[in-house]
FINU-512523 format. One line per 5 residues: number of its first residue (from 0); their letters; for each residue x, y, z of N, C-alpha, C, O. Coordinates in steps of 0.05 Angstrom, whole numbers. Last residue first. Example, Ala and Ser with C-alpha at 12.3 -4.5 7.8 and 13.67 -1.06 7.14 Angstrom:
2
1	sa	257:-45:142:273:-21:143:258:1:157:268:23:161; 264:-114:156:246:-90:156:264:-66:156:285:-66:169
REM end
This chain:
113
112	ehdli	3188:955:1906:3205:933:1928:3230:926:1911:3247:911:1919; 3165:991:1877:3167:998:1910:3187:981:1920:3201:986:1940; 3166:1014:1813:3165:993:1833:3176:996:1859:3199:1006:1861; 3149:1048:1775:3159:1061:1804:3159:1035:1823:3151:1037:1847; 3130:1024:1729:3155:1038:1727:3167:1043:1762:3190:1042:1769
107	lnlaa	3087:1001:1745:3105:982:1742:3133:997:1742:3154:988:1752; 3058:1046:1763:3064:1029:1781:3078:1010:1774:3087:997:1793; 3053:1072:1709:3069:1081:1732:3071:1064:1754:3092:1068:1766; 3023:1030:1688:3044:1037:1676:3065:1047:1698:3086:1035:1704; 2972:1042:1712:2985:1014:1720:3009:1015:1704:3020:993:1707
102	fiill	2962:1094:1704:2968:1087:1733:2981:1060:1734:2997:1053:1752; 2946:1086:1649:2973:1101:1655:2980:1098:1686:3004:1098:1692; 2908:1049:1651:2931:1041:1639:2953:1059:1648:2975:1051:1655; 2865:1082:1677:2878:1055:1687:2903:1047:1676:2920:1039:1691; 2865:1122:1640:2875:1130:1663:2886:1101:1679:2908:1098:1690
97	vfafl	2835:1088:1603:2860:1102:1592:2874:1111:1619:2898:1106:1619; 2788:1075:1626:2806:1055:1617:2838:1067:1614:2859:1056:1622; 2766:1130:1631:2778:1116:1657:2794:1096:1655:2811:1091:1672; 2751:1138:1573:2774:1154:1588:2788:1139:1619:2811:1137:1626; 2716:1102:1570:2743:1098:1556:2766:1114:1567:2789:1108:1571
92	iaamg	2679:1128:1606:2686:1103:1611:2716:1094:1599:2734:1083:1612; 2674:1172:1569:2679:1176:1593:2691:1149:1609:2711:1151:1624; 2651:1148:1520:2680:1156:1518:2687:1162:1550:2709:1154:1556; 2600:1139:1537:2615:1118:1536:2649:1126:1538:2666:1115:1551; 2579:1192:1536:2578:1173:1566:2600:1150:1558:2616:1143:1576
87	ynfgg	2590:1198:1487:2603:1223:1501:2601:1203:1530:2620:1200:1545; 2548:1167:1456:2576:1164:1451:2601:1181:1472:2625:1177:1471; 2499:1185:1479:2513:1157:1485:2541:1158:1483:2556:1151:1501; 2499:1257:1487:2490:1230:1480:2505:1205:1488:2523:1207:1504; 2524:1298:1513:2528:1296:1485:2519:1271:1473:2529:1262:1452
82	ldamv	2501:1308:1562:2513:1337:1546:2517:1328:1517:2516:1344:1499; 2481:1266:1581:2468:1282:1578:2478:1308:1557:2464:1321:1541; 2537:1235:1581:2510:1229:1561:2493:1247:1558:2485:1250:1534; 2557:1264:1622:2571:1265:1593:2548:1252:1575:2543:1263:1553; 2525:1248:1662:2531:1278:1659:2538:1280:1628:2526:1295:1612
77	gvafp	2534:1196:1668:2502:1200:1658:2502:1233:1653:2483:1243:1640; 2586:1187:1676:2575:1177:1652:2546:1189:1640:2537:1191:1617; 2585:1211:1727:2601:1224:1706:2589:1214:1676:2583:1229:1658; 2555:1176:1757:2549:1200:1754:2559:1216:1730:2545:1231:1717; 2588:1132:1750:2560:1129:1738:2548:1160:1737:2533:1167:1718
72	miagg	2633:1152:1778:2637:1145:1751:2605:1142:1740:2601:1153:1718; 2623:1159:1837:2624:1176:1816:2622:1173:1789:2610:1190:1775; 2619:1111:1861:2601:1125:1864:2597:1149:1844:2575:1157:1836; 2672:1087:1850:2650:1071:1842:2622:1083:1841:2604:1074:1827; 2705:1122:1868:2703:1121:1842:2674:1107:1833:2659:1114:1815
67	iasaf	2690:1112:1927:2684:1142:1908:2685:1138:1885:2666:1148:1873; 2712:1063:1926:2682:1067:1934:2674:1093:1921:2655:1094:1905; 2763:1071:1922:2750:1056:1902:2718:1059:1903:2702:1058:1883; 2776:1106:1966:2777:1115:1939:2762:1095:1918:2751:1105:1899; 2767:1072:2005:2751:1091:2005:2755:1106:1978:2735:1117:1969
62	vltgn	2806:1028:2001:2774:1023:1992:2761:1048:1990:2742:1049:1974; 2849:1056:2003:2845:1046:1979:2813:1039:1976:2800:1042:1955; 2846:1077:2060:2845:1098:2035:2836:1087:2007:2822:1099:1991; 2846:1029:2086:2821:1047:2086:2822:1067:2067:2801:1075:2056; 2896:1010:2072:2872:997:2068:2849:1012:2066:2833:1010:2047
57	alqyn	2928:1062:2097:2931:1049:2062:2906:1036:2061:2890:1049:2049; 2938:1072:2152:2910:1083:2134:2910:1073:2111:2888:1074:2100; 2983:1052:2163:2957:1040:2172:2938:1049:2160:2919:1034:2156; 3035:1024:2127:3022:1051:2130:2992:1045:2144:2978:1031:2130; 3057:976:2120:3078:1001:2128:3058:1019:2139:3063:1030:2160
52	isyyn	3020:944:2098:3037:934:2119:3047:956:2136:3045:956:2161; 2998:969:2057:2978:960:2074:2997:952:2102:2988:955:2125; 3046:978:2023:3031:999:2033:3015:995:2056:3014:1011:2074; 3049:921:2007:3069:937:2018:3064:960:2031:3077:964:2052; 2996:914:1984:3002:899:2007:3031:913:2021:3032:915:2046
47	adayi	2985:928:1933:2986:950:1956:2990:936:1978:2986:950:1998; 2976:882:1907:3010:897:1901:3010:922:1919:3031:936:1921; 2930:863:1927:2954:848:1929:2982:862:1926:3002:856:1938; 2896:900:1902:2896:901:1934:2923:884:1940:2937:892:1959; 2905:891:1849:2916:915:1860:2915:915:1887:2932:928:1898
42	mpalg	2887:838:1843:2916:842:1836:2922:869:1852:2942:871:1866; 2829:846:1859:2849:831:1875:2875:836:1868:2891:838:1887; 2818:873:1811:2816:885:1831:2833:875:1853:2849:889:1865; 2835:844:1766:2842:870:1770:2845:880:1801:2864:890:1813; 2812:794:1749:2835:794:1768:2844:823:1775:2862:825:1791
37	amslg	2774:815:1711:2762:797:1736:2786:799:1754:2781:805:1777; 2780:839:1660:2771:852:1689:2775:836:1715:2778:847:1737; 2785:798:1631:2809:817:1637:2808:836:1658:2826:848:1669; 2734:774:1632:2760:762:1633:2777:779:1643:2786:775:1665; 2701:817:1607:2699:808:1634:2723:790:1647:2729:791:1671
32	lcavc	2723:822:1560:2725:848:1578:2720:839:1611:2730:849:1631; 2710:773:1539:2735:781:1546:2745:805:1563:2766:808:1575; 2654:780:1541:2666:758:1553:2693:763:1557:2702:758:1579; 2644:830:1509:2638:826:1534:2648:807:1549:2652:814:1572; 2670:805:1459:2678:828:1471:2673:833:1503:2691:839:1519
27	ifvss	2630:761:1444:2666:760:1446:2674:784:1462:2688:779:1483; 2589:792:1439:2586:769:1458:2614:767:1468:2622:770:1492; 2601:828:1398:2589:837:1425:2593:822:1445:2601:831:1466; 2604:791:1358:2630:807:1369:2626:817:1397:2643:816:1415; 2551:772:1359:2574:751:1366:2598:769:1372:2612:763:1392
22	inesl	2525:818:1338:2517:807:1362:2539:787:1375:2543:787:1400; 2556:868:1304:2541:847:1301:2536:830:1335:2551:838:1353; 2589:912:1314:2564:918:1296:2546:892:1296:2522:894:1288; 2637:943:1360:2620:920:1348:2592:932:1334:2578:952:1341; 2655:989:1385:2658:989:1357:2642:966:1342:2635:967:1318
17	llgaf	2650:978:1439:2639:1000:1427:2634:1003:1397:2615:1016:1386; 2682:933:1443:2651:930:1448:2635:955:1436:2613:953:1426; 2732:953:1428:2721:937:1414:2691:930:1411:2678:923:1391; 2738:983:1478:2730:994:1452:2726:976:1429:2715:987:1410; 2738:934:1512:2718:958:1510:2713:975:1490:2691:982:1483
12	flssg	2784:914:1496:2758:901:1493:2735:912:1497:2714:903:1488; 2819:950:1506:2817:944:1481:2794:928:1475:2785:927:1452; 2820:955:1566:2813:979:1545:2811:972:1519:2799:989:1506; 2833:902:1579:2807:918:1584:2796:938:1565:2774:939:1553; 2882:903:1563:2866:883:1547:2835:894:1553:2817:894:1536
7	isail	2906:941:1595:2905:943:1561:2884:925:1553:2868:932:1536; 2900:915:1646:2890:941:1635:2887:950:1605:2869:963:1595; 2933:869:1638:2898:869:1638:2890:895:1634:2871:899:1618; 2975:890:1633:2965:875:1616:2938:871:1612:2924:869:1592; 2986:913:1689:2987:933:1661:2973:914:1633:2961:926:1615
2	ifn	2976:871:1717:2955:893:1722:2956:912:1694:2938:922:1682; 3020:839:1703:2991:830:1699:2971:852:1703:2949:849:1692; 3064:864:1720:3055:863:1700:3036:858:1687:3032:867:1664
REM end
């Protein structure tokens, strides 16, 4: 449940950050975005413990996928920003947050234990 709640919170605070017009709302959105994202990676690794125990390549695959995502995302944001400006680049990040919500919901629905 925490992964889904934190994913939704991260998405909402990022959207709020994009829509903010004054410094105080930007500050609040950035702080809340950081708080909602802080526990996501450790919780995802803990949730994958079932796979880590039962499948030898699970940890390596999880770390590899996160590293590839960390390398590709700035590139995708840059390409989108080149194509359509700042708003397109930020929309790419918002799209990634939407995917995070979808996968968190699927993880909750397809509970493995």
